[in-house]
C-alpha positions as CSV (number, residue, x, y, z in Angstrom):
1,M,-18.3,15.8,13.9
2,N,-21.9,15.0,12.9
3,W,-23.1,18.5,13.8
4,L,-20.3,19.9,11.6
5,W,-21.6,17.9,8.6
6,I,-25.2,18.9,9.2
7,I,-24.2,22.6,9.3
8,L,-22.1,22.2,6.1
9,I,-25.0,20.5,4.3
10,L,-27.4,23.2,5.4
11,C,-25.0,25.9,4.1
12,V,-24.8,24.2,0.7
13,I,-28.6,23.9,0.5
14,A,-28.9,27.6,1.4
15,V,-26.4,28.6,-1.3
16,I,-28.2,26.5,-4.0
17,T,-31.6,27.8,-3.0
18,H,-30.4,31.4,-3.1
19,R,-28.9,30.9,-6.6
20,V,-32.1,29.2,-7.9
21,W,-34.3,32.0,-6.5
22,F,-32.0,34.6,-7.9
23,S,-32.1,33.0,-11.4
24,I,-35.9,32.7,-11.3
25,S,-36.3,36.3,-10.2
26,S,-33.9,37.5,-12.9
27,R,-35.8,35.7,-15.6
28,R,-39.1,37.1,-14.3
29,R,-37.7,40.6,-14.2
30,K,-36.4,40.1,-17.7
31,A,-39.7,38.7,-18.9
32,A,-41.6,41.5,-17.3
33,G,-39.6,44.0,-19.4
34,Q,-40.4,42.2,-22.7
35,T,-43.3,43.0,-24.9
36,P,-46.0,40.4,-25.6
37,F,-44.6,40.1,-29.1
38,V,-41.1,39.2,-28.0
39,R,-42.5,36.8,-25.4
40,G,-44.7,35.3,-28.1
41,L,-41.7,34.7,-30.3
42,T,-39.9,33.1,-27.4
43,S,-42.8,30.7,-26.8
44,L,-42.8,29.9,-30.5
45,L,-39.2,29.0,-30.4
46,D,-39.8,26.8,-27.4
47,G,-42.6,25.0,-29.3
48,D,-45.3,26.3,-26.9
49,Y,-47.9,27.2,-29.6
50,N,-50.8,27.9,-27.3
51,S,-48.8,30.5,-25.3
52,A,-47.4,31.9,-28.5
53,I,-50.9,32.4,-29.9
54,N,-52.2,34.1,-26.8
55,L,-49.2,36.4,-26.5
56,L,-49.3,37.3,-30.2
57,K,-53.1,38.1,-29.9
58,Q,-52.2,40.4,-27.0
59,A,-49.4,42.0,-29.1
60,V,-51.9,42.6,-31.9
61,K,-54.3,44.4,-29.5
62,E,-51.5,46.5,-28.1
63,Q,-49.8,47.3,-31.4
64,P,-52.5,47.3,-34.1
65,Q,-50.4,49.4,-36.4
66,E,-47.5,46.9,-36.5
67,V,-47.5,44.3,-39.3
68,E,-45.1,41.7,-37.7
69,P,-47.4,40.5,-34.9
70,Y,-50.2,39.9,-37.4
71,L,-47.9,38.1,-39.7
72,R,-46.5,35.8,-37.0
73,L,-49.9,35.2,-35.6
74,G,-51.3,34.1,-38.9
75,D,-48.3,31.8,-39.4
76,V,-48.8,30.1,-36.1
77,L,-52.5,29.6,-36.7
78,R,-51.7,27.9,-40.0
79,E,-49.2,25.6,-38.3
80,T,-51.8,24.7,-35.7
81,G,-54.4,23.9,-38.3
82,E,-56.5,27.0,-38.2
83,V,-55.9,27.8,-41.8
84,K,-59.1,29.8,-42.5
85,R,-58.2,32.3,-39.7
86,A,-54.6,32.5,-41.0
87,I,-55.9,33.3,-44.5
88,Q,-58.2,36.0,-43.1
89,I,-55.4,37.7,-41.1
90,H,-52.9,37.6,-44.0
91,R,-55.4,38.7,-46.6
92,E,-56.3,41.8,-44.5
93,L,-52.6,42.7,-44.4
94,T,-52.4,42.6,-48.2
95,I,-54.8,45.6,-48.5
96,R,-53.1,47.6,-45.7
97,P,-51.5,50.8,-47.1
98,G,-47.9,51.8,-46.4
99,I,-46.3,48.4,-45.9
100,P,-42.8,48.3,-47.3
101,R,-42.2,46.3,-50.5
102,R,-40.1,43.5,-49.0
103,T,-42.5,43.2,-46.0
104,M,-45.5,43.0,-48.3
105,A,-43.6,40.2,-50.2
106,R,-43.4,38.3,-46.9
107,V,-47.1,38.8,-46.4
108,F,-47.8,37.3,-49.8
109,V,-45.6,34.4,-49.1
110,S,-47.4,33.7,-45.8
111,L,-50.8,33.9,-47.6
112,A,-49.6,31.6,-50.3
113,R,-48.5,29.1,-47.7
114,D,-52.0,29.4,-46.2
115,Y,-53.6,28.6,-49.5
116,A,-51.3,25.7,-50.1
117,A,-52.2,24.3,-46.7
118,A,-55.8,24.6,-47.7
119,H,-55.1,22.8,-51.0
120,R,-56.2,25.9,-52.9
121,F,-53.3,25.6,-55.3
122,D,-54.5,28.1,-57.9
123,R,-54.7,30.8,-55.3
124,A,-51.4,29.8,-53.9
125,S,-49.6,30.0,-57.2
126,A,-51.1,33.4,-58.0
127,T,-50.0,34.7,-54.6
128,Y,-46.5,33.4,-54.8
129,E,-46.3,35.1,-58.2
130,H,-47.2,38.4,-56.5
131,A,-44.5,37.8,-54.0
132,L,-41.9,37.2,-56.8
133,E,-43.0,40.4,-58.5
134,L,-41.9,42.3,-55.4
135,T,-38.7,40.2,-54.7
136,P,-37.8,38.5,-58.0
137,D,-34.5,37.3,-56.6
138,N,-36.0,35.3,-53.8
139,E,-34.9,31.7,-54.5
140,K,-36.9,30.3,-51.6
141,V,-40.1,31.7,-53.0
142,M,-39.2,30.3,-56.4
143,E,-38.7,26.8,-54.9
144,E,-42.1,26.9,-53.1
145,L,-43.8,28.2,-56.3
146,L,-42.2,25.4,-58.2
147,S,-43.6,22.8,-55.9
148,I,-47.1,24.3,-56.4
149,Y,-46.7,24.2,-60.2
150,E,-45.7,20.6,-60.0
151,E,-48.7,19.8,-57.7
152,M,-51.0,21.5,-60.2
153,G,-49.4,19.7,-63.2
154,E,-48.4,23.1,-64.7
155,W,-45.3,21.6,-66.3
156,D,-44.8,24.4,-68.8
157,K,-44.6,27.0,-66.0
158,A,-42.6,24.6,-63.8
159,Y,-40.0,24.1,-66.6
160,L,-39.5,27.9,-67.1
161,L,-39.3,28.5,-63.3
162,R,-36.8,25.6,-62.8
163,R,-34.7,27.0,-65.6
164,D,-34.7,30.4,-63.9
165,I,-33.7,28.8,-60.6
166,S,-30.8,26.9,-62.2
167,K,-29.6,30.1,-63.9
168,A,-29.8,32.1,-60.6
169,R,-27.8,29.4,-58.8
170,K,-25.4,28.8,-61.8
171,V,-25.9,25.0,-61.6
172,D,-26.3,22.4,-64.3
173,D,-29.9,21.2,-64.1
174,T,-30.2,19.7,-67.5
175,H,-31.4,16.3,-66.4
176,M,-34.4,17.7,-64.4
177,L,-35.2,20.2,-67.2
178,A,-35.3,17.3,-69.6
179,L,-37.7,15.4,-67.3
180,Y,-40.0,18.5,-67.2
181,K,-40.0,18.6,-71.0
182,A,-40.8,14.9,-71.1
183,Y,-43.7,15.5,-68.8
184,I,-45.0,18.2,-71.0
185,G,-44.7,15.9,-74.0
186,K,-46.6,13.2,-72.1
187,I,-49.5,15.6,-71.4
188,H,-49.7,16.4,-75.1
189,L,-49.4,12.7,-75.9
190,D,-52.3,11.9,-73.6
191,A,-54.3,14.6,-75.3
192,K,-53.4,13.1,-78.7
193,D,-51.7,16.3,-79.7
194,T,-49.0,14.5,-81.6
195,K,-47.1,17.6,-83.0
196,R,-46.7,19.2,-79.6
197,A,-45.9,15.9,-78.0
198,E,-43.1,15.1,-80.5
199,A,-41.7,18.6,-80.3
200,N,-41.4,18.6,-76.5
201,L,-40.1,15.0,-76.3
202,K,-37.4,15.9,-78.8
203,D,-36.6,19.0,-76.9
204,A,-36.1,16.8,-73.8
205,L,-33.6,14.7,-75.7
206,K,-31.8,17.8,-77.0
207,I,-31.4,19.0,-73.4
208,D,-30.4,15.5,-72.1
209,S,-29.7,12.8,-74.6
210,E,-30.0,10.2,-71.8
211,C,-33.5,11.1,-70.7
212,A,-35.2,7.7,-70.3
213,S,-38.7,9.0,-69.9
214,A,-38.4,11.0,-73.2
215,Y,-37.4,7.8,-75.0
216,L,-40.3,5.9,-73.4
217,Y,-43.0,8.4,-74.3
218,L,-41.5,9.1,-77.8
219,G,-41.8,5.4,-78.5
220,D,-45.4,5.5,-77.3
221,L,-46.0,8.4,-79.6
222,Y,-44.5,6.7,-82.6
223,Y,-46.5,3.5,-81.9
224,M,-49.7,5.6,-81.7
225,M,-48.9,7.1,-85.1
226,G,-48.4,3.7,-86.5
227,N,-44.6,4.1,-86.9
228,I,-43.7,0.8,-85.1
229,D,-40.1,0.7,-86.3
230,S,-39.4,4.1,-84.8
231,A,-41.2,3.1,-81.6
232,I,-39.0,0.0,-81.3
233,S,-35.9,2.1,-81.9
234,A,-36.9,4.6,-79.2
235,W,-37.7,1.8,-76.6
236,R,-34.5,0.0,-77.5
237,R,-32.5,3.1,-76.6
238,I,-33.7,2.6,-73.0
239,V,-32.5,-1.1,-73.1
240,T,-29.1,0.0,-74.4
241,L,-28.6,3.0,-72.1
242,F,-30.4,1.8,-68.9
243,P,-30.4,-2.0,-68.8
244,E,-31.3,-1.8,-65.1
245,I,-34.7,-0.5,-66.1
246,A,-35.1,-2.2,-69.4
247,Y,-38.1,-4.1,-68.1
248,I,-40.3,-0.9,-68.4
249,T,-40.1,-1.5,-72.2
250,F,-40.6,-5.2,-72.3
251,A,-44.4,-5.4,-72.7
252,R,-44.3,-2.6,-75.3
253,L,-41.5,-4.3,-77.3
254,E,-43.1,-7.7,-77.2
255,K,-46.3,-6.2,-78.7
256,A,-44.4,-4.2,-81.3
257,F,-42.2,-7.1,-82.4
258,Y,-45.3,-9.4,-82.6
259,E,-47.1,-6.9,-84.8
260,K,-44.1,-6.7,-87.1
261,G,-43.8,-10.5,-87.3
262,R,-40.4,-10.4,-85.6
263,F,-41.3,-11.9,-82.2
264,E,-38.1,-13.9,-82.1
265,K,-36.2,-10.7,-81.8
266,I,-37.5,-10.1,-78.3
267,V,-35.7,-13.3,-77.1
268,D,-32.4,-11.9,-78.5
269,L,-33.1,-8.6,-76.7
270,Y,-33.7,-10.3,-73.4
271,N,-30.6,-12.4,-73.8
272,D,-28.6,-9.2,-74.5
273,V,-29.9,-7.6,-71.3
274,L,-29.0,-10.7,-69.3
275,E,-25.5,-10.8,-70.7
276,R,-24.9,-7.3,-69.2
277,N,-26.8,-8.0,-66.1
278,P,-27.1,-11.7,-65.4
279,R,-28.8,-11.2,-62.0
280,D,-31.7,-9.2,-63.5
281,V,-34.6,-11.2,-62.0
282,R,-37.3,-9.3,-63.9
283,T,-35.7,-10.0,-67.3
284,I,-35.1,-13.7,-66.4
285,M,-38.8,-14.1,-65.5
286,T,-39.9,-12.2,-68.6
287,L,-37.8,-14.5,-70.7
288,A,-39.0,-17.6,-68.8
289,N,-42.6,-16.5,-69.6
290,I,-41.7,-16.3,-73.3
291,H,-40.4,-19.8,-73.3
292,R,-43.5,-21.0,-71.5
293,K,-45.8,-19.4,-74.1
294,K,-43.7,-21.2,-76.8
295,G,-44.0,-24.5,-75.1
296,N,-40.4,-24.7,-74.0
297,L,-41.2,-25.7,-70.5
298,D,-37.8,-27.0,-69.6
299,D,-36.1,-23.7,-70.5
300,A,-38.8,-21.8,-68.7
301,L,-38.3,-24.0,-65.6
302,R,-34.5,-23.6,-65.7
303,L,-34.8,-19.8,-65.9
304,C,-37.3,-19.7,-63.0
305,Q,-35.0,-21.8,-60.8
306,M,-32.1,-19.4,-61.7
307,A,-34.3,-16.4,-60.7
308,L,-35.2,-18.1,-57.4
309,E,-31.5,-18.4,-56.6
310,F,-31.2,-14.6,-56.9
311,D,-34.4,-13.9,-55.0
312,P,-35.3,-16.9,-52.9
313,R,-38.2,-15.1,-51.1
314,S,-40.1,-14.1,-54.2
315,R,-43.7,-15.2,-54.2
316,R,-44.1,-14.6,-57.9
317,I,-41.2,-16.9,-58.9
318,K,-42.6,-19.7,-56.7
319,Q,-46.0,-19.2,-58.3
320,A,-44.5,-19.5,-61.7
321,L,-42.6,-22.6,-60.7
322,A,-45.9,-24.1,-59.4
323,R,-47.6,-23.4,-62.8
324,L,-44.7,-24.9,-64.8
325,H,-44.6,-28.1,-62.7
326,Y,-48.3,-28.4,-63.1
327,E,-48.1,-27.9,-66.9
328,K,-45.3,-30.6,-67.0
329,G,-47.6,-32.9,-65.1
330,D,-45.6,-33.0,-61.8
331,I,-48.5,-32.3,-59.4
332,E,-46.5,-33.0,-56.3
333,K,-43.8,-30.4,-57.1
334,S,-46.5,-28.0,-58.2
335,L,-48.2,-28.2,-54.8
336,Q,-44.9,-27.9,-53.0
337,A,-44.0,-24.8,-54.9
338,M,-47.5,-23.3,-54.3
339,V,-47.2,-24.0,-50.5
340,E,-43.8,-22.3,-50.5
341,A,-45.2,-19.3,-52.4
342,F,-47.8,-18.6,-49.7
343,N,-45.6,-19.5,-46.7
344,G,-45.0,-16.2,-44.9
345,F,-44.3,-12.9,-46.5
346,S,-42.2,-12.4,-49.6
347,S,-41.3,-9.9,-52.3
348,D,-43.5,-9.4,-55.3
349,E,-41.9,-8.1,-58.5
350,E,-45.1,-6.9,-60.1
351,Y,-45.1,-4.0,-57.6
352,Y,-42.5,-1.2,-57.5
353,Y,-41.8,0.9,-54.4
354,C,-40.6,4.5,-53.9
355,N,-37.2,4.4,-52.3
356,S,-38.0,7.6,-50.4
357,C,-41.4,6.9,-48.8
358,G,-42.4,3.4,-49.7
359,Y,-45.3,4.3,-52.0
360,R,-46.3,1.2,-54.1
361,S,-47.2,1.2,-57.8
362,N,-47.7,-1.4,-60.4
363,E,-45.5,0.6,-62.8
364,V,-42.4,2.6,-62.5
365,L,-43.1,6.2,-62.0
366,W,-40.7,9.1,-62.6
367,R,-42.1,11.2,-59.8
368,C,-43.7,9.8,-56.6
369,P,-47.3,11.0,-56.2
370,R,-47.0,10.8,-52.4
371,C,-43.6,12.3,-51.4
372,K,-43.0,14.1,-54.8
373,A,-39.5,12.7,-55.1
374,W,-38.1,12.3,-58.6
375,E,-36.8,9.0,-60.0
376,T,-37.0,7.0,-56.8
377,F,-38.7,4.1,-58.6
378,V,-35.8,3.7,-61.0
């Protein structure tokens, strides 16, 4: 019986070995019939970049008249960090005669990606524009060019291109278009070009009447021009429409109300926000600080303790409590609060984080400078 089992096992091994050998041989015969270019593409799909580069180099030598091996080789070199060589290869293709229109568009796209990888964004934008001249309906190229315009801060061009993309796709993109107009207005505001700033910010609100950034910058513009009442009105629109981000206006409104001799109004505004959102810790703490400045330490302490219930791990609230207890003369409670403030890790409301990548900023940003996502701080 044992001999029968041994013979059976040997037969099974023989069958398996034959099948494996046949499979390997078949693949080798198949590979032998493939061109270096096809094998290079296969290696590329497998993630074997070194083999892909070597095979594509061989394909270029064997088929110097073909565009595709050069194009792919440049792309792989860019992906592996050899950007200068990629640029050289793709630039040489742009001056080769007889390349079909759509193929030349692909060459320009690859070259534009090379320039973008090298952070030569001016060259990248110009090259993408050449590609779009050859294939104006290519939405993928339009998207990539849009990201370059954003990176360069070319918001006028970005606005027009985004509008074209939304038309091509037949989608309602009014909110983003309004954001772009607000960015254009902010650029003119920073340059103290008040006429252009106002025109673009009002255009943003015509596109989207609930564009928070436009109201914020329009208020800044009016304040710069000395029209404090209009500035207050613009900032209060954010408080009304977006109570969850009302805090971005608080410092501005406090200063404006103080200059108008109406500082008491800011307390009413904070109370209005809290009526709609009683757990808004930032507003509670801002109101607490107002009471502290006015000498109403008991009210300030009450508000801080309320805030701590909503965010018990906040270092900032505990530090505020420590200060209030100290100002009230209760040194023991002040020290206790200070120890708790620095006991381990805790949140800190004076910083804001991008929900997409975690980038930290001391102010709310409309577009993350790291991951380029929009409105992830709001």
